N, CA and C atoms of all chains as a GROMACS GRO file, in nm:
protein
  639
    1MET      N    1   0.084  -0.120   0.000
    1MET     CA    2   0.000   0.000   0.000
    1MET      C    3   0.089   0.126   0.000
    2ALA      N    4   0.055   0.217  -0.088
    2ALA     CA    5   0.136   0.338  -0.098
    2ALA      C    6   0.109   0.428   0.022
    3THR      N    7   0.214   0.476   0.086
    3THR     CA    8   0.197   0.569   0.196
    3THR      C    9   0.278   0.693   0.166
    4SER      N   10   0.210   0.798   0.120
    4SER     CA   11   0.280   0.922   0.090
    4SER      C   12   0.325   0.986   0.221
    5LEU      N   13   0.420   1.077   0.209
    5LEU     CA   14   0.476   1.138   0.328
    5LEU      C   15   0.379   1.239   0.388
    6SER      N   16   0.370   1.238   0.521
    6SER     CA   17   0.288   1.338   0.589
    6SER      C   18   0.369   1.468   0.602
    7TYR      N   19   0.300   1.570   0.646
    7TYR     CA   20   0.364   1.702   0.663
    7TYR      C   21   0.484   1.692   0.756
    8ARG      N   22   0.467   1.621   0.869
    8ARG     CA   23   0.574   1.608   0.967
    8ARG      C   24   0.694   1.532   0.909
    9GLU      N   25   0.665   1.428   0.829
    9GLU     CA   26   0.775   1.351   0.769
    9GLU      C   27   0.855   1.437   0.672
   10LYS      N   28   0.785   1.512   0.588
   10LYS     CA   29   0.854   1.600   0.494
   10LYS      C   30   0.942   1.699   0.570
   11SER      N   31   0.885   1.752   0.679
   11SER     CA   32   0.958   1.848   0.760
   11SER      C   33   1.085   1.785   0.820
   12LEU      N   34   1.073   1.658   0.862
   12LEU     CA   35   1.189   1.590   0.921
   12LEU      C   36   1.298   1.563   0.817
   13TYR      N   37   1.258   1.519   0.699
   13TYR     CA   38   1.357   1.496   0.593
   13TYR      C   39   1.430   1.626   0.558
   14ALA      N   40   1.354   1.736   0.554
   14ALA     CA   41   1.416   1.866   0.524
   14ALA      C   42   1.514   1.905   0.634
   15SER      N   43   1.476   1.880   0.760
   15SER     CA   44   1.564   1.912   0.872
   15SER      C   45   1.693   1.832   0.865
   16LEU      N   46   1.680   1.704   0.835
   16LEU     CA   47   1.798   1.618   0.827
   16LEU      C   48   1.889   1.663   0.714
   17ALA      N   49   1.828   1.696   0.600
   17ALA     CA   50   1.908   1.743   0.486
   17ALA      C   51   1.983   1.872   0.522
   18ALA      N   52   1.911   1.965   0.586
   18ALA     CA   53   1.974   2.092   0.625
   18ALA      C   54   2.088   2.069   0.723
   19GLU      N   55   2.066   1.980   0.818
   19GLU     CA   56   2.171   1.952   0.918
   19GLU      C   57   2.294   1.893   0.850
   20LEU      N   58   2.273   1.798   0.759
   20LEU     CA   59   2.387   1.735   0.694
   20LEU      C   60   2.461   1.833   0.603
   21VAL      N   61   2.384   1.917   0.532
   21VAL     CA   62   2.446   2.013   0.440
   21VAL      C   63   2.528   2.118   0.515
   22VAL      N   64   2.475   2.164   0.628
   22VAL     CA   65   2.544   2.272   0.701
   22VAL      C   66   2.653   2.216   0.794
   23TYR      N   67   2.619   2.112   0.870
   23TYR     CA   68   2.716   2.061   0.967
   23TYR      C   69   2.824   1.975   0.903
   24GLY      N   70   2.792   1.910   0.790
   24GLY     CA   71   2.888   1.822   0.724
   24GLY      C   72   3.021   1.890   0.694
   25PRO      N   73   3.017   2.001   0.616
   25PRO     CA   74   3.143   2.068   0.585
   25PRO      C   75   3.216   2.116   0.710
   26TYR      N   76   3.140   2.161   0.810
   26TYR     CA   77   3.203   2.214   0.932
   26TYR      C   78   3.286   2.106   1.002
   27PHE      N   79   3.230   1.989   1.015
   27PHE     CA   80   3.302   1.885   1.089
   27PHE      C   81   3.394   1.802   1.000
   28PHE      N   82   3.351   1.774   0.877
   28PHE     CA   83   3.432   1.683   0.795
   28PHE      C   84   3.540   1.755   0.715
   29LEU      N   85   3.526   1.886   0.694
   29LEU     CA   86   3.632   1.960   0.624
   29LEU      C   87   3.720   2.035   0.725
   30HIS      N   88   3.708   2.000   0.852
   30HIS     CA   89   3.794   2.054   0.958
   30HIS      C   90   3.797   2.206   0.960
   31GLN      N   91   3.677   2.266   0.970
   31GLN     CA   92   3.669   2.412   0.978
   31GLN      C   93   3.642   2.457   1.121
   32GLN      N   94   3.669   2.366   1.216
   32GLN     CA   95   3.625   2.391   1.352
   32GLN      C   96   3.692   2.510   1.421
   33ASN      N   97   3.820   2.527   1.398
   33ASN     CA   98   3.892   2.625   1.480
   33ASN      C   99   3.882   2.767   1.427
   34SER      N  100   3.762   2.808   1.398
   34SER     CA  101   3.742   2.944   1.350
   34SER      C  102   3.608   2.994   1.403
   35VAL      N  103   3.611   3.106   1.472
   35VAL     CA  104   3.488   3.164   1.527
   35VAL      C  105   3.394   3.205   1.414
   36ASN      N  106   3.455   3.259   1.303
   36ASN     CA  107   3.373   3.302   1.189
   36ASN      C  108   3.297   3.185   1.127
   37LYS      N  109   3.363   3.069   1.118
   37LYS     CA  110   3.297   2.951   1.060
   37LYS      C  111   3.181   2.905   1.148
   38VAL      N  112   3.202   2.912   1.279
   38VAL     CA  113   3.094   2.873   1.372
   38VAL      C  114   2.974   2.967   1.354
   39ALA      N  115   3.003   3.098   1.348
   39ALA     CA  116   2.896   3.196   1.330
   39ALA      C  117   2.825   3.173   1.197
   40GLY      N  118   2.904   3.148   1.091
   40GLY     CA  119   2.847   3.123   0.958
   40GLY      C  120   2.758   3.001   0.958
   41MET      N  121   2.802   2.899   1.030
   41MET     CA  122   2.724   2.775   1.035
   41MET      C  123   2.590   2.797   1.107
   42ILE      N  124   2.595   2.869   1.217
   42ILE     CA  125   2.471   2.894   1.292
   42ILE      C  126   2.373   2.974   1.208
   43ILE      N  127   2.423   3.078   1.141
   43ILE     CA  128   2.335   3.157   1.053
   43ILE      C  129   2.284   3.070   0.938
   44GLY      N  130   2.374   2.987   0.884
   44GLY     CA  131   2.337   2.899   0.772
   44GLY      C  132   2.225   2.804   0.807
   45ILE      N  133   2.234   2.742   0.924
   45ILE     CA  134   2.131   2.643   0.961
   45ILE      C  135   1.997   2.713   0.985
   46ILE      N  136   2.002   2.832   1.046
   46ILE     CA  137   1.877   2.906   1.072
   46ILE      C  138   1.809   2.943   0.940
   47VAL      N  139   1.888   2.999   0.847
   47VAL     CA  140   1.832   3.043   0.718
   47VAL      C  141   1.779   2.923   0.639
   48LEU      N  142   1.861   2.818   0.628
   48LEU     CA  143   1.822   2.701   0.548
   48LEU      C  144   1.697   2.633   0.605
   49GLN      N  145   1.695   2.617   0.738
   49GLN     CA  146   1.579   2.554   0.801
   49GLN      C  147   1.453   2.638   0.778
   50THR      N  148   1.467   2.769   0.795
   50THR     CA  149   1.350   2.857   0.777
   50THR      C  150   1.296   2.846   0.635
   51VAL      N  151   1.386   2.853   0.536
   51VAL     CA  152   1.342   2.848   0.396
   51VAL      C  153   1.277   2.714   0.365
   52LEU      N  154   1.344   2.604   0.406
   52LEU     CA  155   1.291   2.470   0.376
   52LEU      C  156   1.155   2.446   0.441
   53GLN      N  157   1.144   2.485   0.569
   53GLN     CA  158   1.018   2.461   0.640
   53GLN      C  159   0.905   2.548   0.582
   54LEU      N  160   0.942   2.668   0.538
   54LEU     CA  161   0.844   2.757   0.475
   54LEU      C  162   0.792   2.697   0.345
   55VAL      N  163   0.885   2.646   0.263
   55VAL     CA  164   0.847   2.586   0.134
   55VAL      C  165   0.758   2.464   0.158
   56ILE      N  166   0.795   2.380   0.254
   56ILE     CA  167   0.716   2.260   0.283
   56ILE      C  168   0.575   2.298   0.331
   57ALA      N  169   0.570   2.399   0.417
   57ALA     CA  170   0.439   2.443   0.468
   57ALA      C  171   0.353   2.496   0.354
   58LEU      N  172   0.417   2.564   0.258
   58LEU     CA  173   0.341   2.621   0.147
   58LEU      C  174   0.290   2.515   0.050
   59VAL      N  175   0.372   2.412   0.025
   59VAL     CA  176   0.334   2.312  -0.076
   59VAL      C  177   0.251   2.197  -0.019
   60THR      N  178   0.242   2.190   0.115
   60THR     CA  179   0.165   2.081   0.176
   60THR      C  180   0.026   2.132   0.213
   61ARG      N  181  -0.073   2.074   0.148
   61ARG     CA  182  -0.211   2.120   0.170
   61ARG      C  183  -0.260   2.078   0.308
   62ASN      N  184  -0.236   1.950   0.340
   62ASN     CA  185  -0.288   1.896   0.467
   62ASN      C  186  -0.178   1.899   0.573
   63ARG      N  187  -0.188   1.994   0.665
   63ARG     CA  188  -0.084   2.009   0.766
   63ARG      C  189  -0.130   1.959   0.904
   64VAL      N  190  -0.219   1.860   0.902
   64VAL     CA  191  -0.271   1.805   1.028
   64VAL      C  192  -0.160   1.728   1.100
   65THR      N  193  -0.151   1.746   1.230
   65THR     CA  194  -0.065   1.660   1.312
   65THR      C  195  -0.153   1.598   1.419
   66ASP      N  196  -0.116   1.479   1.465
   66ASP     CA  197  -0.203   1.410   1.560
   66ASP      C  198  -0.122   1.344   1.673
   67GLU      N  199  -0.192   1.259   1.750
   67GLU     CA  200  -0.128   1.196   1.867
   67GLU      C  201  -0.007   1.110   1.830
   68ARG      N  202  -0.014   1.045   1.712
   68ARG     CA  203   0.099   0.960   1.669
   68ARG      C  204   0.221   1.047   1.639
   69ASP      N  205   0.199   1.163   1.578
   69ASP     CA  206   0.309   1.256   1.552
   69ASP      C  207   0.374   1.298   1.684
   70ARG      N  208   0.290   1.325   1.784
   70ARG     CA  209   0.344   1.370   1.914
   70ARG      C  210   0.420   1.257   1.982
   71LEU      N  211   0.370   1.134   1.969
   71LEU     CA  212   0.438   1.019   2.028
   71LEU      C  213   0.575   0.997   1.962
   72ILE      N  214   0.577   1.007   1.830
   72ILE     CA  215   0.703   0.990   1.757
   72ILE      C  216   0.800   1.102   1.793
   73GLU      N  217   0.747   1.223   1.808
   73GLU     CA  218   0.831   1.336   1.846
   73GLU      C  219   0.896   1.310   1.983
   74LEU      N  220   0.816   1.258   2.076
   74LEU     CA  221   0.869   1.228   2.210
   74LEU      C  222   0.978   1.120   2.204
   75ARG      N  223   0.955   1.019   2.120
   75ARG     CA  224   1.058   0.915   2.104
   75ARG      C  225   1.188   0.974   2.053
   76GLY      N  226   1.175   1.067   1.958
   76GLY     CA  227   1.292   1.132   1.902
   76GLY      C  228   1.367   1.211   2.009
   77TYR      N  229   1.291   1.286   2.090
   77TYR     CA  230   1.355   1.366   2.195
   77TYR      C  231   1.420   1.277   2.300
   78ARG      N  232   1.360   1.162   2.329
   78ARG     CA  233   1.420   1.069   2.425
   78ARG      C  234   1.552   1.017   2.372
   79ALA      N  235   1.553   0.978   2.243
   79ALA     CA  236   1.676   0.927   2.182
   79ALA      C  237   1.783   1.037   2.182
   80GLY      N  238   1.741   1.159   2.149
   80GLY     CA  239   1.835   1.272   2.146
   80GLY      C  240   1.891   1.302   2.285
   81TYR      N  241   1.803   1.296   2.385
   81TYR     CA  242   1.848   1.323   2.522
   81TYR      C  243   1.947   1.217   2.570
   82LEU      N  244   1.915   1.090   2.544
   82LEU     CA  245   2.006   0.983   2.586
   82LEU      C  246   2.141   0.998   2.517
   83THR      N  247   2.139   1.038   2.391
   83THR     CA  248   2.263   1.056   2.316
   83THR      C  249   2.346   1.169   2.376
   84ILE      N  250   2.282   1.282   2.400
   84ILE     CA  251   2.360   1.397   2.450
   84ILE      C  252   2.406   1.373   2.593
   85ALA      N  253   2.324   1.306   2.673
   85ALA     CA  254   2.366   1.278   2.811
   85ALA      C  255   2.489   1.185   2.811
   86THR      N  256   2.485   1.083   2.727
   86THR     CA  257   2.598   0.989   2.719
   86THR      C  258   2.724   1.061   2.671
   87LEU      N  259   2.709   1.140   2.565
   87LEU     CA  260   2.825   1.209   2.509
   87LEU      C  261   2.881   1.312   2.608
   88MET      N  262   2.793   1.379   2.680
   88MET     CA  263   2.840   1.479   2.777
   88MET      C  264   2.919   1.413   2.890
   89VAL      N  265   2.870   1.300   2.938
   89VAL     CA  266   2.942   1.228   3.044
   89VAL      C  267   3.079   1.185   2.994
   90LEU      N  268   3.082   1.130   2.871
   90LEU     CA  269   3.210   1.087   2.814
   90LEU      C  270   3.303   1.206   2.794
   91GLY      N  271   3.247   1.314   2.738
   91GLY     CA  272   3.327   1.434   2.710
   91GLY      C  273   3.383   1.497   2.836
   92LEU      N  274   3.296   1.512   2.936
   92LEU     CA  275   3.342   1.573   3.062
   92LEU      C  276   3.442   1.482   3.132
   93GLY      N  277   3.420   1.350   3.121
   93GLY     CA  278   3.514   1.255   3.181
   93GLY      C  279   3.652   1.265   3.118
   94MET      N  280   3.652   1.276   2.985
   94MET     CA  281   3.781   1.287   2.915
   94MET      C  282   3.849   1.419   2.949
   95LEU      N  283   3.770   1.526   2.955
   95LEU     CA  284   3.824   1.658   2.990
   95LEU      C  285   3.886   1.653   3.129
   96TRP      N  286   3.813   1.594   3.222
   96TRP     CA  287   3.862   1.581   3.359
   96TRP      C  288   3.991   1.498   3.363
   97PHE      N  289   3.990   1.387   3.289
   97PHE     CA  290   4.105   1.297   3.289
   97PHE      C  291   4.230   1.367   3.234
   98HIS      N  292   4.215   1.432   3.119
   98HIS     CA  293   4.331   1.499   3.059
   98HIS      C  294   4.382   1.613   3.146
   99ALA      N  295   4.288   1.686   3.206
   99ALA     CA  296   4.330   1.796   3.293
   99ALA      C  297   4.398   1.741   3.419
  100ALA      N  298   4.347   1.629   3.470
  100ALA     CA  299   4.401   1.572   3.594
  100ALA      C  300   4.542   1.519   3.575
  101VAL      N  301   4.566   1.457   3.460
  101VAL     CA  302   4.700   1.400   3.438
  101VAL      C  303   4.794   1.500   3.370
  102GLY      N  304   4.744   1.621   3.342
  102GLY     CA  305   4.831   1.726   3.289
  102GLY      C  306   4.866   1.711   3.143
  103HIS      N  307   4.782   1.643   3.066
  103HIS     CA  308   4.809   1.626   2.923
  103HIS      C  309   4.785   1.753   2.843
  104MET      N  310   4.699   1.837   2.893
  104MET     CA  311   4.667   1.957   2.815
  104MET      C  312   4.647   2.076   2.907
  105ARG      N  313   4.679   2.192   2.850
  105ARG     CA  314   4.654   2.316   2.922
  105ARG      C  315   4.520   2.372   2.872
  106LEU      N  316   4.438   2.409   2.969
  106LEU     CA  317   4.303   2.453   2.932
  106LEU      C  318   4.292   2.605   2.927
  107ASP      N  319   4.406   2.672   2.928
  107ASP     CA  320   4.399   2.818   2.937
  107ASP      C  321   4.444   2.887   2.808
  108ASN      N  322   4.438   2.817   2.696
  108ASN     CA  323   4.470   2.890   2.573
  108ASN      C  324   4.352   2.889   2.477
  109ARG      N  325   4.358   2.982   2.378
  109ARG     CA  326   4.242   3.006   2.290
  109ARG      C  327   4.210   2.884   2.203
  110MET      N  328   4.312   2.819   2.150
  110MET     CA  329   4.289   2.705   2.062
  110MET      C  330   4.217   2.592   2.136
  111MET      N  331   4.258   2.573   2.261
  111MET     CA  332   4.194   2.466   2.338
  111MET      C  333   4.046   2.500   2.364
  112GLY      N  334   4.022   2.628   2.386
  112GLY     CA  335   3.884   2.673   2.406
  112GLY      C  336   3.801   2.646   2.282
  113LEU      N  337   3.855   2.679   2.164
  113LEU     CA  338   3.783   2.655   2.039
  113LEU      C  339   3.765   2.505   2.015
  114HIS      N  340   3.868   2.430   2.054
  114HIS     CA  341   3.859   2.284   2.037
  114HIS      C  342   3.742   2.228   2.117
  115PHE      N  343   3.732   2.271   2.242
  115PHE     CA  344   3.624   2.218   2.325
  115PHE      C  345   3.488   2.274   2.283
  116LEU      N  346   3.489   2.395   2.229
  116LEU     CA  347   3.364   2.450   2.173
  116LEU      C  348   3.314   2.357   2.063
  117SER      N  349   3.407   2.314   1.977
  117SER     CA  350   3.369   2.225   1.868
  117SER      C  351   3.325   2.089   1.917
  118VAL      N  352   3.396   2.037   2.018
  118VAL     CA  353   3.362   1.905   2.071
  118VAL      C  354   3.220   1.906   2.127
  119PHE      N  355   3.190   2.006   2.209
  119PHE     CA  356   3.057   2.009   2.270
  119PHE      C  357   2.950   2.049   2.168
  120PHE      N  358   2.987   2.131   2.072
  120PHE     CA  359   2.892   2.163   1.965
  120PHE      C  360   2.864   2.038   1.882
  121GLY      N  361   2.969   1.960   1.859
  121GLY     CA  362   2.953   1.834   1.786
  121GLY      C  363   2.857   1.740   1.858
  122MET      N  364   2.865   1.738   1.989
  122MET     CA  365   2.773   1.653   2.067
  122MET      C  366   2.629   1.697   2.045
  123LEU      N  367   2.606   1.827   2.046
  123LEU     CA  368   2.471   1.880   2.021
  123LEU      C  369   2.421   1.839   1.884
  124VAL      N  370   2.511   1.850   1.785
  124VAL     CA  371   2.474   1.816   1.648
  124VAL      C  372   2.441   1.668   1.637
  125ILE      N  373   2.525   1.583   1.695
  125ILE     CA  374   2.501   1.438   1.690
  125ILE      C  375   2.367   1.404   1.756
  126ALA      N  376   2.340   1.467   1.871
  126ALA     CA  377   2.214   1.441   1.941
  126ALA      C  378   2.095   1.486   1.856
  127ASP      N  379   2.109   1.601   1.790
  127ASP     CA  380   2.000   1.654   1.708
  127ASP      C  381   1.974   1.563   1.588
  128ILE      N  382   2.083   1.517   1.525
  128ILE     CA  383   2.068   1.426   1.410
  128ILE      C  384   2.008   1.293   1.456
  129THR      N  385   2.049   1.247   1.575
  129THR     CA  386   1.992   1.122   1.629
  129THR      C  387   1.842   1.138   1.650
  130LYS      N  388   1.802   1.253   1.706
  130LYS     CA  389   1.660   1.281   1.729
  130LYS      C  390   1.582   1.277   1.598
  131THR      N  391   1.633   1.347   1.498
  131THR     CA  392   1.563   1.352   1.368
  131THR      C  393   1.559   1.214   1.303
  132ALA      N  394   1.673   1.144   1.304
  132ALA     CA  395   1.679   1.012   1.240
  132ALA      C  396   1.586   0.912   1.310
  133THR      N  397   1.580   0.920   1.443
  133THR     CA  398   1.491   0.831   1.519
  133THR      C  399   1.345   0.854   1.478
  134GLN      N  400   1.309   0.980   1.462
  134GLN     CA  401   1.172   1.012   1.423
  134GLN      C  402   1.142   0.961   1.282
  135ILE      N  403   1.239   0.976   1.191
  135ILE     CA  404   1.219   0.929   1.053
  135ILE      C  405   1.201   0.778   1.052
  136VAL      N  406   1.286   0.707   1.128
  136VAL     CA  407   1.276   0.560   1.135
  136VAL      C  408   1.140   0.520   1.192
  137ALA      N  409   1.094   0.590   1.296
  137ALA     CA  410   0.964   0.559   1.357
  137ALA      C  411   0.851   0.576   1.254
  138TYR      N  412   0.860   0.681   1.176
  138TYR     CA  413   0.757   0.701   1.073
  138TYR      C  414   0.762   0.591   0.968
  139ARG      N  415   0.883   0.552   0.926
  139ARG     CA  416   0.897   0.449   0.821
  139ARG      C  417   0.850   0.313   0.871
  140ARG      N  418   0.868   0.287   1.001
  140ARG     CA  419   0.823   0.159   1.056
  140ARG      C  420   0.676   0.166   1.101
  141ALA      N  421   0.611   0.273   1.065
  141ALA     CA  422   0.472   0.303   1.104
  141ALA      C  423   0.464   0.352   1.248
  142LEU      N  424   0.560   0.319   1.331
  142LEU     CA  425   0.576   0.385   1.462
  142LEU      C  426   0.717   0.367   1.511
  143MET      N  427   0.136  -1.188   1.733
  143MET     CA  428   0.007  -1.121   1.711
  143MET      C  429  -0.006  -1.001   1.807
  144PRO      N  430  -0.050  -0.887   1.756
  144PRO     CA  431  -0.059  -0.768   1.843
  144PRO      C  432  -0.169  -0.783   1.947
  145ALA      N  433  -0.151  -0.712   2.060
  145ALA     CA  434  -0.249  -0.720   2.169
  145ALA      C  435  -0.382  -0.656   2.129
  146ILE      N  436  -0.374  -0.547   2.053
  146ILE     CA  437  -0.497  -0.480   2.009
  146ILE      C  438  -0.511  -0.495   1.858
  147ARG      N  439  -0.618  -0.558   1.818
  147ARG     CA  440  -0.645  -0.574   1.675
  147ARG      C  441  -0.772  -0.496   1.640
  148ASN      N  442  -0.793  -0.476   1.512
  148ASN     CA  443  -0.912  -0.399   1.474
  148ASN      C  444  -0.969  -0.443   1.340
  149GLN      N  445  -1.092  -0.404   1.318
  149GLN     CA  446  -1.163  -0.436   1.193
  149GLN      C  447  -1.192  -0.309   1.112
  150ILE      N  448  -1.108  -0.210   1.129
  150ILE     CA  449  -1.137  -0.081   1.065
  150ILE      C  450  -1.141  -0.093   0.913
  151ARG      N  451  -1.043  -0.166   0.858
  151ARG     CA  452  -1.037  -0.176   0.712
  151ARG      C  453  -1.169  -0.235   0.656
  152GLU      N  454  -1.217  -0.342   0.720
  152GLU     CA  455  -1.340  -0.408   0.673
  152GLU      C  456  -1.461  -0.316   0.691
  153LEU      N  457  -1.469  -0.253   0.809
  153LEU     CA  458  -1.583  -0.163   0.836
  153LEU      C  459  -1.582  -0.042   0.742
  154ARG      N  460  -1.463   0.005   0.713
  154ARG     CA  461  -1.449   0.120   0.624
  154ARG      C  462  -1.489   0.080   0.481
  155ALA      N  463  -1.446  -0.040   0.440
  155ALA     CA  464  -1.479  -0.087   0.306
  155ALA      C  465  -1.630  -0.103   0.289
  156LEU      N  466  -1.697  -0.152   0.395
  156LEU     CA  467  -1.843  -0.169   0.389
  156LEU      C  468  -1.913  -0.035   0.365
  157ARG      N  469  -1.854   0.070   0.418
  157ARG     CA  470  -1.914   0.204   0.406
  157ARG      C  471  -1.857   0.283   0.288
  158GLU      N  472  -1.772   0.216   0.210
  158GLU     CA  473  -1.706   0.278   0.094
  158GLU      C  474  -1.639   0.410   0.133
  159MET      N  475  -1.572   0.406   0.246
  159MET     CA  476  -1.506   0.524   0.298
  159MET      C  477  -1.354   0.511   0.275
  160THR      N  478  -1.291   0.615   0.226
  160THR     CA  479  -1.145   0.609   0.204
  160THR      C  480  -1.072   0.634   0.336
  161GLN      N  481  -0.944   0.599   0.336
  161GLN     CA  482  -0.862   0.624   0.456
  161GLN      C  483  -0.857   0.774   0.486
  162GLN      N  484  -0.848   0.856   0.380
  162GLN     CA  485  -0.841   1.001   0.400
  162GLN      C  486  -0.970   1.055   0.461
  163GLU      N  487  -1.083   1.003   0.414
  163GLU     CA  488  -1.212   1.048   0.468
  163GLU      C  489  -1.223   1.014   0.616
  164LEU      N  490  -1.185   0.891   0.649
  164LEU     CA  491  -1.190   0.850   0.790
  164LEU      C  492  -1.095   0.938   0.874
  165ALA      N  493  -0.976   0.958   0.819
  165ALA     CA  494  -0.876   1.039   0.891
  165ALA      C  495  -0.929   1.181   0.916
  166ASP      N  496  -0.988   1.240   0.813
  166ASP     CA  497  -1.040   1.377   0.826
  166ASP      C  498  -1.150   1.384   0.931
  167ARG      N  499  -1.236   1.284   0.932
  167ARG     CA  500  -1.349   1.288   1.026
  167ARG      C  501  -1.306   1.259   1.170
  168VAL      N  502  -1.199   1.180   1.183
  168VAL     CA  503  -1.150   1.148   1.318
  168VAL      C  504  -1.055   1.258   1.369
  169GLY      N  505  -0.991   1.323   1.273
  169GLY     CA  506  -0.896   1.429   1.312
  169GLY      C  507  -0.754   1.378   1.328
  170VAL      N  508  -0.719   1.278   1.248
  170VAL     CA  509  -0.581   1.228   1.247
  170VAL      C  510  -0.530   1.230   1.103
  171THR      N  511  -0.403   1.193   1.084
  171THR     CA  512  -0.348   1.190   0.948
  171THR      C  513  -0.382   1.056   0.883
  172ARG      N  514  -0.376   1.054   0.749
  172ARG     CA  515  -0.403   0.929   0.677
  172ARG      C  516  -0.299   0.824   0.715
  173GLN      N  517  -0.176   0.870   0.741
  173GLN     CA  518  -0.069   0.776   0.778
  173GLN      C  519  -0.102   0.707   0.911
  174THR      N  520  -0.171   0.778   1.001
  174THR     CA  521  -0.209   0.717   1.128
  174THR      C  522  -0.318   0.612   1.107
  175VAL      N  523  -0.413   0.641   1.018
  175VAL     CA  524  -0.517   0.541   0.987
  175VAL      C  525  -0.451   0.416   0.929
  176ILE      N  526  -0.354   0.436   0.840
  176ILE     CA  527  -0.282   0.321   0.780
  176ILE      C  528  -0.212   0.240   0.889
  177ALA      N  529  -0.144   0.309   0.980
  177ALA     CA  530  -0.071   0.241   1.087
  177ALA      C  531  -0.167   0.164   1.178
  178ILE      N  532  -0.284   0.222   1.206
  178ILE     CA  533  -0.382   0.153   1.291
  178ILE      C  534  -0.435   0.029   1.218
  179GLU      N  535  -0.470   0.046   1.092
  179GLU     CA  536  -0.525  -0.068   1.015
  179GLU      C  537  -0.424  -0.182   1.005
  180GLN      N  538  -0.296  -0.148   1.000
  180GLN     CA  539  -0.192  -0.252   0.991
  180GLN      C  540  -0.152  -0.306   1.128
  181ASP      N  541  -0.226  -0.267   1.233
  181ASP     CA  542  -0.197  -0.310   1.371
  181ASP      C  543  -0.057  -0.271   1.417
  182LYS      N  544  -0.005  -0.162   1.360
  182LYS     CA  545   0.129  -0.118   1.401
  182LYS      C  546   0.122  -0.007   1.504
  183TYR      N  547   0.004   0.049   1.520
  183TYR     CA  548  -0.013   0.157   1.617
  183TYR      C  549  -0.147   0.141   1.688
  184SER      N  550  -0.144   0.142   1.821
  184SER     CA  551  -0.267   0.136   1.900
  184SER      C  552  -0.306   0.278   1.937
  185PRO      N  553  -0.422   0.324   1.889
  185PRO     CA  554  -0.460   0.464   1.915
  185PRO      C  555  -0.497   0.487   2.060
  186SER      N  556  -0.505   0.614   2.097
  186SER     CA  557  -0.551   0.649   2.232
  186SER      C  558  -0.698   0.612   2.244
  187LEU      N  559  -0.745   0.607   2.367
  187LEU     CA  560  -0.886   0.573   2.391
  187LEU      C  561  -0.978   0.672   2.320
  188GLU      N  562  -0.941   0.799   2.325
  188GLU     CA  563  -1.025   0.903   2.264
  188GLU      C  564  -1.036   0.881   2.112
  189THR      N  565  -0.922   0.853   2.048
  189THR     CA  566  -0.924   0.831   1.903
  189THR      C  567  -1.000   0.703   1.869
  190ALA      N  568  -0.983   0.599   1.952
  190ALA     CA  569  -1.054   0.473   1.928
  190ALA      C  570  -1.206   0.497   1.933
  191PHE      N  571  -1.252   0.575   2.032
  191PHE     CA  572  -1.395   0.605   2.041
  191PHE      C  573  -1.441   0.686   1.918
  192LYS      N  574  -1.358   0.780   1.875
  192LYS     CA  575  -1.394   0.862   1.758
  192LYS      C  576  -1.407   0.775   1.634
  193VAL      N  577  -1.314   0.681   1.617
  193VAL     CA  578  -1.318   0.591   1.500
  193VAL      C  579  -1.448   0.511   1.502
  194ALA      N  580  -1.480   0.455   1.619
  194ALA     CA  581  -1.602   0.375   1.631
  194ALA      C  582  -1.726   0.461   1.603
  195LEU      N  583  -1.723   0.584   1.653
  195LEU     CA  584  -1.836   0.676   1.633
  195LEU      C  585  -1.854   0.707   1.484
  196VAL      N  586  -1.744   0.736   1.416
  196VAL     CA  587  -1.751   0.770   1.274
  196VAL      C  588  -1.798   0.649   1.192
  197LEU      N  589  -1.752   0.530   1.231
  197LEU     CA  590  -1.792   0.409   1.158
  197LEU      C  591  -1.931   0.360   1.202
  198GLY      N  592  -1.982   0.419   1.309
  198GLY     CA  593  -2.118   0.387   1.354
  198GLY      C  594  -2.132   0.250   1.415
  199VAL      N  595  -2.029   0.206   1.485
  199VAL     CA  596  -2.035   0.074   1.551
  199VAL      C  597  -1.988   0.087   1.695
  200PRO      N  598  -2.022  -0.010   1.782
  200PRO     CA  599  -1.968  -0.006   1.918
  200PRO      C  600  -1.817  -0.025   1.916
  201LEU      N  601  -1.752   0.025   2.018
  201LEU     CA  602  -1.605   0.020   2.024
  201LEU      C  603  -1.552  -0.122   2.008
  202GLU      N  604  -1.620  -0.217   2.077
  202GLU     CA  605  -1.568  -0.354   2.075
  202GLU      C  606  -1.584  -0.422   1.939
  203GLN      N  607  -1.667  -0.364   1.853
  203GLN     CA  608  -1.677  -0.420   1.717
  203GLN      C  609  -1.561  -0.370   1.631
  204CYS      N  610  -1.506  -0.257   1.671
  204CYS     CA  611  -1.394  -0.196   1.600
  204CYS      C  612  -1.260  -0.251   1.649
  205PHE      N  613  -1.246  -0.254   1.780
  205PHE     CA  614  -1.119  -0.294   1.841
  205PHE      C  615  -1.139  -0.414   1.933
  206GLN      N  616  -1.043  -0.505   1.931
  206GLN     CA  617  -1.045  -0.620   2.021
  206GLN      C  618  -0.910  -0.630   2.092
  207TYR      N  619  -0.918  -0.669   2.218
  207TYR     CA  620  -0.796  -0.684   2.298
  207TYR      C  621  -0.766  -0.832   2.321
  208ASP      N  622  -0.645  -0.873   2.288
  208ASP     CA  623  -0.602  -1.011   2.311
  208ASP      C  624  -0.493  -1.009   2.418
  209PRO      N  625  -0.523  -1.057   2.541
  209PRO     CA  626  -0.423  -1.049   2.648
  209PRO      C  627  -0.297  -1.130   2.620
  210ARG      N  628  -0.304  -1.226   2.528
  210ARG     CA  629  -0.184  -1.305   2.494
  210ARG      C  630  -0.103  -1.238   2.384
  211GLY      N  631  -0.157  -1.131   2.331
  211GLY     CA  632  -0.089  -1.063   2.221
  211GLY      C  633   0.032  -0.985   2.269
  212LYS      N  634   0.112  -0.942   2.169
  212LYS     CA  635   0.235  -0.868   2.198
  212LYS      C  636   0.209  -0.719   2.185
  213ARG      N  637   0.250  -0.642   2.286
  213ARG     CA  638   0.237  -0.498   2.278
  213ARG      C  639   0.350  -0.436   2.198
   0.00000   0.00000   0.00000
């Protein structure tokens, strides 16, 4: 049976595409150690998400959302929260470990930018996990 | 076998009602009606009552609970 995409599904695919397009170059082309690149990325994701969501809202006639959408959304947020909590514990543990054994000095600018990227990366991974979990839930019918 | 099964597809077919029509009248998406008909999603009590009301049958004719089924 053919199941066309609902408004929420289209919105999620657009979000995932925007996240991959904007965050991909930042992390995979090693542009992390630049404040300008971080600012550009944040502006980029806001603009791209706004445009994509606007287009989807305009071209989708039926924008009904229901209890199943809300349940899937909650599942996504749970997956995202578990991801970010796990990554934060690991990240803070590693930071504590390196600082405790004296492997790194935490008082210089590059190290600050490095940790900005690490923790920003955790946010991005958690956000992508949330979106991907929701897409999988929709594809599996729940 | 799922714990909650339903006869929505058959009842809907008898009334020549499309999934979209049922969805619109119940206030859910067509994808949710599809998921319910495929026993992949158990609706809330409120939605279950609305479905039965729209199809014009008692709730237990629409939905059945099997305690040995898998949630």
